C-alpha positions as MATLAB code, in Angstrom:
seq = 'METPAWLNKTDIKISLDARPLLASGIHPLEQVMKDSATLGIGEIFEIITPFPPVPMIEKMEAAGFDYFSEQEGTAFHSYFIKK';
ca = [
     117.067   98.570   93.751;
     119.459   95.607   93.339;
     119.285   93.804   89.884;
     117.146   90.806   89.997;
     118.591   87.100   89.448;
     116.299   86.694   86.519;
     117.811   89.747   84.650;
     120.158   88.154   82.035;
     120.309   90.546   79.099;
     121.181   87.759   76.730;
     117.582   86.707   77.354;
     116.028   89.846   75.934;
     113.600   88.713   73.360;
     112.352   92.213   72.320;
     113.881   95.638   72.697;
     112.303   98.989   71.934;
     113.868  102.123   72.018;
     110.738  104.481   72.775;
     112.689  107.629   72.607;
     111.968  108.385   68.896;
     108.363  107.567   69.410;
     107.761  109.815   72.445;
     109.639  112.624   70.695;
     107.119  112.355   67.793;
     104.169  112.391   70.471;
     103.291  108.813   70.074;
     102.782  106.955   73.337;
     104.385  103.457   73.168;
     102.121  101.691   75.549;
      99.834   99.997   72.737;
     102.845   98.673   70.945;
     104.405   97.478   74.157;
     101.257   95.657   75.366;
     100.994   94.039   71.790;
     104.569   93.024   71.597;
     104.779   91.716   75.195;
     101.798   89.646   74.541;
     103.915   87.482   72.293;
     106.461   86.535   74.958;
     106.752   83.246   76.652;
     107.250   82.420   80.253;
     110.743   83.713   81.293;
     111.376   85.804   78.113;
     112.405   89.626   78.676;
     111.093   92.794   77.105;
     113.360   95.816   77.305;
     112.072   99.298   76.732;
     114.174  102.537   76.732;
     112.648  105.774   77.657;
     113.794  109.196   78.770;
     111.906  108.989   82.213;
     110.674  106.168   84.242;
     107.833  104.900   82.696;
     105.660  104.319   85.950;
     102.208  103.920   84.125;
     103.584  101.447   81.896;
     105.202   99.351   84.811;
     101.839   99.475   86.604;
      99.953   97.942   83.539;
     102.564   95.342   82.806;
     102.534   94.220   86.339;
      98.814   93.987   86.061;
      99.361   91.859   82.972;
     101.566   89.375   84.950;
     105.107   90.512   84.429;
     107.883   91.317   86.987;
     109.995   94.498   86.231;
     113.378   96.034   86.843;
     114.219   99.515   85.859;
     117.710  101.289   85.857;
     119.219  104.625   84.578;
     121.903  104.637   82.204;
     123.154  108.005   81.405;
     119.914  109.974   80.454;
     117.954  106.900   79.552;
     115.920  104.482   81.539;
     115.965  100.906   80.715;
     113.007   98.962   81.895;
     112.828   95.095   81.886;
     109.941   92.983   82.130;
     109.741   89.251   82.400;
     106.772   87.067   81.901;
     105.844   85.072   84.982;
];
């Protein structure tokens, strides 16, 4: 998948490294939904996970976000922009 034109990493408003939460058995979906609700149009939310967060992507799309994911080393960086 090609990097979308809207992804300017300087526009990331919120970044969450969910790996420590997941390692402790906490699923970050509730926090992601709460935090992403504070975003304005065109603001970007980044989440870092050890795997592609497919269910989260589906929820965020249903909530009106576009997304892009990329793997960097052993981490997946997923970016969501409020439409």
